[in-house]
Every structure is written in structure tokens, then in C-alpha cells.
N, C-alpha and C positions, 0 to 999 in steps of 0.2 A: 379163861385159861385154865388147864390144869387137866387132871386125867379124871375121865367121866366113862360110866357104864350106862349101857342105852338098853330098852327092852320095847319090844314089840307087842300091841293088844288088838286084838278084834273083836268081832262082838261074842264069841264062845272060847277064846284062848289066849294066852300071854306067852310071850316067848322073850327071854332074858339071852341078850347078845353075850357070848362067852368070852370075848378078848374087850377089854376096857380102851377107849380110845382116848390120846392124849391131845388137847387142842391147846396150839401155839399161837400166840398173838404176834403183830409184826413189833420189830425193834427199831429204834431208832440211834442214828449215828450224828453226831455233829461235824460240822465243817468249822473248824477252827481258825481256819483261814479269814473268815469272814468275822470272827470275834474282836471284838474293841470295847475297850482299850486292853493292851497287853503288855505296854512298857510304862512311857511316861506320860502321864496328863497334865498339861497345861493349865494354869488358870491367873486369872488376875483378880485385883482387889473386889472389884463389881461383879465378878463371874465366877462362882465356886459350882456351877452345874457341870456335873458329867453325862455325856451320854453314852449309855451302853447298847452293844448291839451284838446280834449271835445268828446262828443259822444252823439247820440240819441238811444232810447229805440227801436223804432217801425223800421220796413225793409220798407223803401219806395221806390213807384213804379216809382218816376220820380225824374227828375233833381232837386238837391238842392242846394244852394251857402251858404257862410258864412261870415259873418261880424265881425271882433274882434273891440272891444269899449276898451279904457283905461282912466282911469281918476288918474292923479297924485295928490297927496295931498294937491299941491297947485294950480290944477285947481278946476273951477265951473263944468264943463260939461264934459261928455266923449266924446274922440276923437277916430272917427274910424281911424285904423291904417293899417287894410289890410281886402281885400276880397279875398276868397279863395273857392276852391271847396274840401278841404282836411280837416281833422280834426286836423289840429295841424299847429302850425308856429312858427317859432323864431324871436325875437324882442330884440333890443339892447336898454336899458335903461342908462338913465344918472344918475348914482348913485350917484353923488355927490350932485344934488339938490332934490333927490326924496327918501324917507325912506320907506313910504307906496304907495301901488298901489291897483285900483279897476278895475277889469275887467268883461265884460260881452260878449255874443255872440249873434248875430240876425241871425236866419236862415230863406232864402228866398226860400219858396217851394210853386208850384202851385199860385204863384203871390200874396203871403200871408206872413207877417214876423210873426215870434213867436222869443219871447226875453227869454233868459235865466235869471236866478237870479245874482244878482252880486257879485261876488267873491273877496275876501279881502285878499291880502298878505302882508309880512311885507318883506322888503328887509333887506337883511344883510350880511355883507362882512364876508368870510371865513378867518380867520386869524391864523396863526400858535400858537401853546402854547409856553410858555417860559419854557426852561428846567430849573425847580428849583435846581435839584440835581442830581447828578453821585455818588453813593457810591459804595464802593468796601465791600463785605461780603465775609464770610467764608475764612479769608486770614489765617486760621490755619488749612486748610485741603489741600488736591493735587488738590481740584477743585474748585477753587475761582469763584466767581461770581460778577456781577454789575448789580445794582438797580437803574434804571432811573425812576426819579420822574418829571411830570409837572403839571401845572396847567388847569383843563378841560376850556374850552371856551363856553358849551352848550351843550344843548339836541341834538339827533338826527346828532352826529358827532362822526366819527371813528378817530383815530389818527394812521398814519405810522410811524412807528420808522424805519430812516436809520441808518446804519452802513458804516463807512467809512473803505475800505479794504486797504490793503498794496498797492496797485496801486493807491491811493487817489482819489478812485472813491466811492460814495455813493452808497450802495445796501440796497434793502428793507430787513427789518430784518423781521417786523412782524406789521400786521394790529390788534388795540385791540381796546376795547371799554371802558376801566379803564385809568387811569392816572398815572398807575405805571406798569413796566415790569421789571423782571431780566433775565439777559442775563447770561447763565450758559456756552456759546461758547466762553471763555477766558483762558489765560495761563497767567501765571508770567511774568514780565519783558516785557510786550508788552503793547503800549498806545492804548487805543481804545476812536474814536470819534465819536458822536450820534448827529442825528438832528430828531425833529419831526415835521410833516406836519399834519394839520388838513384835514378831507377827509369826505366829504358828497357826494354820489352816486358816480359819477367818478369824482368832482372838486376836486381837490386839491389846499390848500392854498400855498401861497409864504413861502418860508423858512425864518425863524426869524433869528435864531443864533444856533451854535453848541456847545459842550462842550467836552472836552478831559478829559482822566483819566488814569493814569498809574498803573497797576495790580502790586502790589509789597506784598509779604508775611509778617506778623508780624513776627520779626525774635526773639530768645531767646538773652535776654541780659546775664543774668547771671542764674547758676544752683544752687539748695541748696539741700544737702543731707539730709534727717532725720536720717541716719545712725550715731551711735557716733563714731569718728574718734578716732583711735589706738583702738578701741575694741578688749576684747578678748571673740573670741566666745565661745559658750556651745558643739557646734556640727561641722561637717564640712561641713556645708551648711549656706549660707548667703542670705538674700534677701534684696536687694538694694530697697531703697525707695528714690525719689528725685522728685524735681517739678521746673518749671521754674520762673520767675520773675512775668508774668501775667497767667493767666488763656485762653486767647484768641490768645496766639501767636500759630507761626506754631512748632509743637514739632517732632522733629527727632532728636535720639541721638545716636552718637557714642560711644559704651562703648569700652575699652582697657582695657585689664587685664595682670598681669604679679605678678612674684614674686619681681620685682625691678624696678623702673623708667626707668633704661637704657634698660631692657628688655620688654616692654611693646607689646603688640601684639593684632590686632584686634580680638574682642569675638562676638560683634552681632552689627546692626542696628536694633533699635526699635524704636516705638513711644509711648510705653509704660511709665509710670511713675514708673513703679516695674519691678524687675527682680532677677529672681534667681538663684543663683551659686550653684552647688552641687558636691558631691563627691570631695570635696577640701582634700589635703594631712593635715595629722596630724602634730601639733607644725610647721606651715610654717606661715609667714608674706607674706601678699598678697598687691597689690597696684590695683587700680580702677581709671582710668580716666575718665571722660565724656566729651565729645565734643558737644555742639550744633551743628546741620548741618541745610542747608537750603532745599529746595525742589529739589534740583538737587544733594542732599547728598555731598554737598561741607560745609567744616567748616566754620562757621561765626567768629571764633575766635581761635587761635593757644592756647590760654590760658585755660586750662581744668578745672574741679572741680574734685578733687581727694579726695581718702578715702585709708585709711591705716587700715588692721587689723590682727590679728593673730589666728590661729585655735588653739584648746585646744591640748594636748599631747596624744597619742595614749592611751586608757583606757585600765586597765587591764582586760580582760573578769572574769566575775563572774561565778563560779563554776554552774553547773545543781544539782538539786537535784530529786531523783527519786526513787519510791520503788522500792524492790527488785522483785517485781512480779504483775500482774495485777490481779491473783486470788490465793485462796486455796481453796482445799475442805476437810472439815476435819468431822468426825463422832462424834455425839452427846457426845459420852463417852470419847475423848480425852483428856479431863481435862484442857489443859494448850497449848496455841499455840504463837507464835511470830511473829514479823513483823518487817523488817528492813528496813530502809531509807538509799540511797547511796549519797556521793557527787561525782562528777564527779571529783574532785580533791582537794587538799589539799587549805585551805585558811588561809591570815594571820589575821582574824579577825574572831569572833564568828558569827554563824547563827543560826537562829532562825525559826524554822517551827509549824505552829498551823494547828491540823488537828480537823475535824469534823467526828461525829458519824451519822449515817443513816441508813437504811436498813429495812428489814421486821423483825428481831429479835428485842426482847426487852430486858430491864434489866434481867429478869427473865430468858433469856437465856445466859449471858455474862456479867462482870464485866468491860468494856471497858468504859471509859468516854473520852470526848473531852479534849484534852490536848495539849501539845507542846513538840518538840523536841528542846533541844539545844544542836547544833556541836562547841564545842569549838574549838580555834585556833589549825590546824594540825590535828582535826578528819575528818574522811571520812564514817564513819558507826553510824547509833544510831539504838538501837532495843527496841521495847515495847512487853511487855510479859502482856496477860491478860488469864482469865480462862472462860471455855466453861460449862455452867451448864446443866447436864443430869437431864433432867425429865423425867415423866413417862407416858407422853403426847402422844397419836396418833396423828401427825400433820403431815404438810407439811415439806419440807426442807425451811430453815430460812437463810436470808443473814444479814452480818452485812458490810455496805457499810461504806470505811474509805476515805476521802476527805482531801486534802491539800487545806487549805483555804487560808493562808497567809505566805508569805516566805519573810525574813529580810536578804537582802544583799546576796542572791541567786537567780538564776534564776529557774522556773520549769521545768522538764525535760519532758519526753515524757509519763512517767507512774506516775501521780498523784492521781490515785485512786485505792484502792486497795479493793478488794471483797471477804470477806469470807463466803463459802456456809456449813451451818453446815447441814449435811445428819442425817435426823431422825432415830432413830435406833427404835423406838415404832413401828410396822407396823401391819395391819392386813393383813390377809392371802390372799395373791394375786397372781391369776393364770397367769402363763405365759408359752406359748406354741411357740416351734421353731422345724422346721421352719414352719411359717403358711400360707405357699402355696407351691406346689411344681408341676414343669413340669414332665411328665413321658411319654415314648413312647408307642406307642401301642400295642408292646407285654405284655405277662401276666409278672407278675412278684412280687415283693414286695419293699415297702417303710415303713420308720419308722420317728415317729418325737419325740421329746423329750417335757416332761410336769414337772414345775417346780414351785414352790411355792417360790417366792422371799418376802413374807411376815415372820413374826415371830411367828405366830399361825399355827396348824395343816389346811392342806387342803384335803377335801375329793372331788375328780372327777370322773365323768364318762364320757365315749365316746360312741358317736352312731353315725352311717351312715347314711346318707340320699340318697345314690346312690345303686342301685341293683349291680352294678359292682366292688364295694368296700365291702369288708368284713375285720371285725377285727378279727384277727388270735388268737393274746394272750388275755387277760385279758382287759376287759372291765372298769375295775374300778381301783381304787389306793387310797392311801394317799401320798400329799405333792410330790413327784416324781417321775417318771418313764418313761418308754420307750413303746411306742405303734408300734405294728408290724401290717401293714395291705396290704392285697392280692387285687391286682386289675387284673381282668379278660383282655383277648385279646380285642382290640378294632377293628372290622372288618370293621367299618364305617368312619365318618367324626369325627373332634375333639369334643370331650366333656369334660363336667366341672361337677364334683363331689365334695360332701362337707361332710367333718366331723365334728361333734361339740363336746367341751370338757366343761363340763358345772361344777361347783361347787355343791356338794351334799346339802350342808345346806345352798347355796344362787342359786335356779335354773336361776334365772335370769339374773346373771352374766356368761356368757359363751364366749367362742372364738371359731372361725371357722376357719378350715383348708380348705382351695381349693386346689383341684387335678386337672389338666389339663392334660387331656389324649389324646397324638397328634393322628391325623387321619392315618388309613392305609395307607402305599403307596404301589403302584404297584410295582411290583418285577423288577430288572434290565437286560435287556438282552443287549448284544453290538451290535452295528450297524455292518451289514453285507455288504461286496460289491459285485457287479455283478462278476460273473466268465463266460468266455469263454474258451471252451477246445475242444477237436477233439472226433469224433466218437469213441465210445467204450471206453472213457476213462472215468472212474468215477471223479466227482468232490470232492476234500478233501478239508474242511476248520475247523477251531476251533471259538468257538464263547462262551462267558461269562456270567452267569447268577449271581445274588444274589439277596439278599432280606434286608431290615433293619430289619423286626419283624421275617420273618421266615427262618430258617434254610436252608440251599441250598438243602441238601439231602431232604428235605420234596415239594420241589419244582416240579411241573408237567412241563417236558418238551416236547413239540409236534412239528411235522413237516407236513405241507400238501404241495401239487404239484397242478397246476392248468393245468399239462398235463401229466395224470397218463399213457397215452400210450407210451411216451417217457420216463417218471420216474416210471416206476412201483415200486420202494424200495428206501427207504430213511432210513439208520442206523445211530443210535445216540450213543455214546459210552461214557465212562468218567464218574468221580465224581467228586464231590467239584464244584469250579466255574468254571472250565473249560470244557466245553464238545466238543467232534469232532463227525464231521457229513461226512457220504460217499454216495453220490447221483451216482447210478451206472443208466447210460441209457439202452435203451432197444437196441440189437443187431444192429448195422449197421444202426443205427436211429440219424439223425440229427434234430435239432431245439431248439425252446425255452421253458424252464419252469420256472414259476414263483413260487418261494418257498417261504411259509410263516413260520416262528417259532414263537411258542406262547409258555411263560410261565406263570404259575399260581400258587398263593399261595393258591388257593380255594376259595378265595373272589375276586380279582382282576386279571387282565391279562394285560401282555405286549408284544408287537409284534415287527418282526423285518424280512422286507421283502429286498428278492434279488432275482434275475434271473440266470440261468445257461444257457449259450447257447453250443451246440456242433456244431462244424463246419465239415461237410463232407470232408475228405482230402484224399480219395480214387479215384484213377483213375477209370474210369467206364469200363467196358470189355462186349463183346457181343459176340454171338454164330451166325453163319451162316447156313439159311437152304436155300436146293435148291429144286425147284418143279420139277426137274428130274434129278435124279443121275446117270442114265445108258446111255450107248452110244445113240444118237438120231440125228436124223437130225433138231427136233425142237429148238427153243428158249429157254434157261433155265433162271427162275428168280432166282435171290440170294436176301435173305430176311436177315434183321438183327434183333437178339433176345437179347436185353442188358440185364443186370442185374438190371437197373435203370433206371427212365426216362432221356433220353437224347434228344440231339438237333443235328440233323446231318450239317456238316458245309460245306458240299460238296455237289455233285450229287443232287444239288436244295432243300436240306434238306429233300430228298425222303431217306426213309430206305430200299428200295428194289431196284436191278439194273438188267437190262433184259440184256441178253448175246445172241448175234445172232450169234457168233461165240465164239471160244475159247479165252481165255483170262484171265487176271487179271484186279481187281478194288479193291481200297483200302478205306473202310468208314472212314472219320473224324468225332469225335463226341465230345459234352462236356455235363456234367452234369449239375445239377441245380447250384452246388457250383464252376462251371468255371472248375472242373479237365476235364483234357482230355484224350481220348484213340483213338484208331484206330484198325481196323480189315480188313484182305484182302480175298475178294471172289475170288477162282480161279476155271475155267472151261475149260476140256481139253476132253471132252466127247461128244461134237456135231460134226457129220460128216457131209460132202456136198453130193449130191446125184452126181455120176461120177467121184469122187474125189475117184479113185482107188488106188493110192498111199500113201493117208493120208496128203498129205502137205497142208490141206485146199485149192486146187488150182484145177481147172480143166482145164488141158490143153493137148498138144500132148501126152505127156509123160503118162498121163492116157489113152489115146487112143490106143497108142501102146500097154500097158500093159493089156487093154481089149481085144484087138485080140489076142494077143499071149494066153489068158487064153482060149479063144473061141477055137483056134487051137490046144491046147491041149485035 
């Protein structure tokens, strides 16, 4: 690097460049964020080694070396302590003489030195803090704890707490930044030893000292009852209240309970300061002993705190008082009524019942006032009597509500309220129609309904029909009460709804409607018929049933049809009432199947029953035989079957003809379609052979001799 002049030389000339050239090398910039250490350096008595590291910001293309310089607080100049190609180095410092240190880096690159800024560091020995306190807390619970307190030594330091195991070895418990820690992994009756070390990065201080602590519960020394000893209770239940001598002790109580000290039995173990014992016997003296327990439920003393108390005598039950009834209904003109109160049993003292009056009725309707009943000793019934005032007002029904308000020396029973309902006897004319709806069948007929005046004034009424199939038969109007007769027509279709209105003549806007629902016409009934199988020429006989809800049986129309009129030319129906007889005759010598449909109709709706009749051929087939020649002949004779029905020949190769070339017999075997079998024999004895003089169907010497004899004659 620097200012240079250049010249160019050839074989026969030289040229010096006019302009010098300045050659500049690469520059180094340090990355001070990666310099270490820059503040405080900790060490312990065993480790005085300082780890130095540095970095540059640029990527260099050539080799670089580094020189580390340090200056102690007692030195005037920097001292080079290392040459290295690396960016880190370790150096041991004599810490007994040096507390402050300065250091810097000089980088040698391309024969040029680049110097960093000076870094100042403070050397500080890493020491362990002193344990100031081990304190047990929560000694009054089942889960005690130990608080470890120590004095901090500075910033940037953590603390490692060590805990000694039962094997005498210290183990890491926790690393913390604060100067206090609570160890909850402890139990009663155990001794625990702790030690605290300072920690910076991976450097640990030398141990200073340790401390021990025994974990023990704070036990109860004495127990005090808040209950009064030798007390007489008012009930058969007692709530025990007690407390220990201090509030921070471990509370665990063994409660013993019994009728006498020699018979005390365990009742419960509790950590609560209160206990309720219920369902004690009457007039009984009980003893309670309380022992303090430790965390293992072991008694800490054999001298309990005791309490004695007595329950009251069994009380005599008070009688119950009831009204004789919940309510009563009276007419306005009844004048006087009574109400009785009853005791469930006699009492040896007087009983007073106070009652109040409420309800919709006022003192213009009755003269009953709120008062009291007094049952003297031995009395079990008391009655009050009061009057109902009959006025001439048209008003609604009213009520008098009599309530038991207070009872002295008796208990209230189940009936403590009595209601008197006063029925008004001054009423307007009021229309009542019964029934206000009717369900009727689809048949024609008559129904009726009643009209009643429930008031005290006369009632003129009128009846009108709103349906064409409903007719009023008798008078359509009347006074006060009456019976209306209504005629309804037959319903051939679906269910329908009709209305009749009954109105008051002097108040046409006041009316009642009677609804009449007429059921739909139902199809007549016909019984199911089963299929029948019989033989040729035999008629099928069966009985069926018909009926109808709306139509009499004699008015029902019953018809029969067949799917095969050639097989079944006639079906006869006979009988009356619900049961009818059928006779189905087949054609002569005919077999096969006929579907029969029976139809019953009420004139509007029809019902059907289907069945089949099968006639089976059970006759053996027969046949005649005809011959092609019936006189003596020398030719062949053909015998042909002529059957009375269709057949199948099961021999003769299925042929119905047989050719005879000489006299003989042949039997045809055949079956009909139903499988019935038959046979017939064809016989031929009128075929002669030429030259057969003696007629033995052979031509031999006998025929020659006979022929010569005849010629000689």
C-alpha cells in the first residue's frame, strides 16, 4: 500500500507512466458487541482464569493475526501477553495484586496494524452468601415448609441452593435470583441441612457454611371448652366448641364419647374446633373427652379435656288442632251455619286459637268477626256459629275464608283454613243445553237434547238447524225447559258435522250451539273365502257371511261373477240373514280353474271377496278302435285309437295307430292331461296269406297237399 509509479518496457522501448498510482489496502472494523469481558469479571479462589474474546465486522480476504495487550492497575504501560490467529484466548491473572484491568486488541492485516479501543474490567471474587436464617413455617398443617434466607452479594449473580440427602450427599435443589426460597418438600420429624453457592455463568463459588433445621409440628398443650360443664340441654343435640392454647399450633382432635367415663368410645377425629352431636337420648347424661393428636394421629397426652352434660326429659307432644273440614257450600237463604275446630287429644292445660276472616264476602253477607276459641282443660271440640244474610242482589257466589292465625300451647294440624262458599239464590235466566255435542252413526234416526233454565227468571228459547240433513221434529221453541227431538238422515259419504243453535228469545245474542258429528258410511262386510279344490262334475258348496253397520242385511245386494263362464255356467245363492249359501256347478266332464268374485253392496259402497275353485279330472280315459279293413283280406290292417278326451300314448312310440301285417293283438296304453291312465286292445284275425289253404297263417307242405287234393276232386 502506498503511492507507486509504473513503467512499461518492450524489446526496443520503455514508457514511464505520467500519473503515480496510490494502492490502498482493506480496513478492519471491530465488532465491540462481541468483546468480552467489558465490565465485571468474577473469579473464585480456585479459578483465576479470564476468557477474552473479540470480533471484527468485515469479512477479510487475507490472513489476519491478533495481539492481546493488558495493563494492570499497578502498571504504567500495556503488556502484550499473546499472539494468536483466533479471536479468543484464556489468561490467568494474579488476583491478589490486581483488582482492575485494561485490555485491547491489535489486528495485523496486510502488514498494517489496527488497534481496538481499550476495554476496562473490574475483577471481583465470587463468594458464597452467608445463610442468615432457616425458618419452619406452616407447623400447624399437614404440609410444613422451610424458608431459606441469605444475604445477596451483588448483581448478575444467581444462587444455587444445595440440600443434603439422607445419604449425606448434597444435591442441587434450585437455582434462583432472589435471596429467599421456600422448600415444601419436607416432612415432620426430619432434619434438613442446606448450603448456598453463588453462581455466575458456569462459575460457582466455594462453599462457605451450611445450616440444619429439625421440622417439628407445634403441638397443642391444652384444650379449652367453651361449653358449660354439667349443663342441662334443651334439646337432644349439642354443638361442642373448643380451642387450643395457641392459634398457630397443629390442630388434630380425638373425640371420645360415652355415657360414663368407664365406657368411652371413639367418636371421630377432626381438625375442626366445633362438632355437633345429634339424635341423643332424652334424659341421659353423656361424657365427652378430647385428646390432642399429632400429625401421626398419636395422642400427645393421656389427660384429656372432659365435658359432662345431660339431655332434657322427653317432652309430652302437644295436641294438633284442625278445622272439621276444608270447606262447605251453603245457599244464601240458609240463615245460620256452624264451624267446628277439633283437638287431636285432650290436654291438661287450656289452649287458645285466634282466627281471622277474609274472602270475597263482606259484613253485608254475614256477621262473622275475627275472634278466638278457648279449649279448656279436657275439651277437644269448639264450635262457632254465625249468620248468612240473604239479600236480593243478583251477584256471583261469594266466599268466607276463616284462617288459624295463632295457636297457644298446641300445634297446627293439616286443616288450618276453612272456606265457606255462599251460593247466590238471585239469578238471571240462564240457558243450559245438554248434551252440547253428540256423535251419531251414519244411519238415519233420531236424537234428543234437554233445555234447562238454571236461573230464577223465565227463559224463552228457540231452536234452529244449520244443516240440511238435520230436521227439528217437535216444537222449535219453548219456555224454561224442554226436550228437543231431532231427525237425521242417512249419511252415504264421509264424516260430516252439523249444528243446532238454541237462543234466548229476549236475548238473541246469548245462545248455545249443539254440534252433531255423523260418522261416515262404512262399506258392508263380507267374509273371506278360501280357495276350493274338487273333482269333475261335483259342485262346490260353501257358506259366507255378510253384514253392514248402517244397512239391514236383507237390504244388502249380494252378487257372484266368474272368470270362466264356460267352466262355471251357473252360481246359485240362497239363504237369508247374515249367512248365505253358494253352490257352484261345473260343466259336465270339464276340469280347470275358475276365479269367483263375490260382491256385496249397500247401494253406496261395495265390498269384495275373491276365491278360486279348481275341478280336478279323476276319470280314467277311454278310447274306441277303428280298423282300416274289417273283412277277410290279404292286405295289412291299420288299427286307430279314437279317445273320449285328449290323451298321450305312452307306448307304440306315442302313435295312436298300429299297423297289422298279420293277425294278432296289441294293447294301447295312454294317459290324459290329469295323469289318469287307460288302455284298449286292438285285435285282428281277418288277414289271410296267399297259399295258406289251411288257414294257419303259414305256407308249408300241408297247404300243397290240400291244394292238390282239391284239384283232384
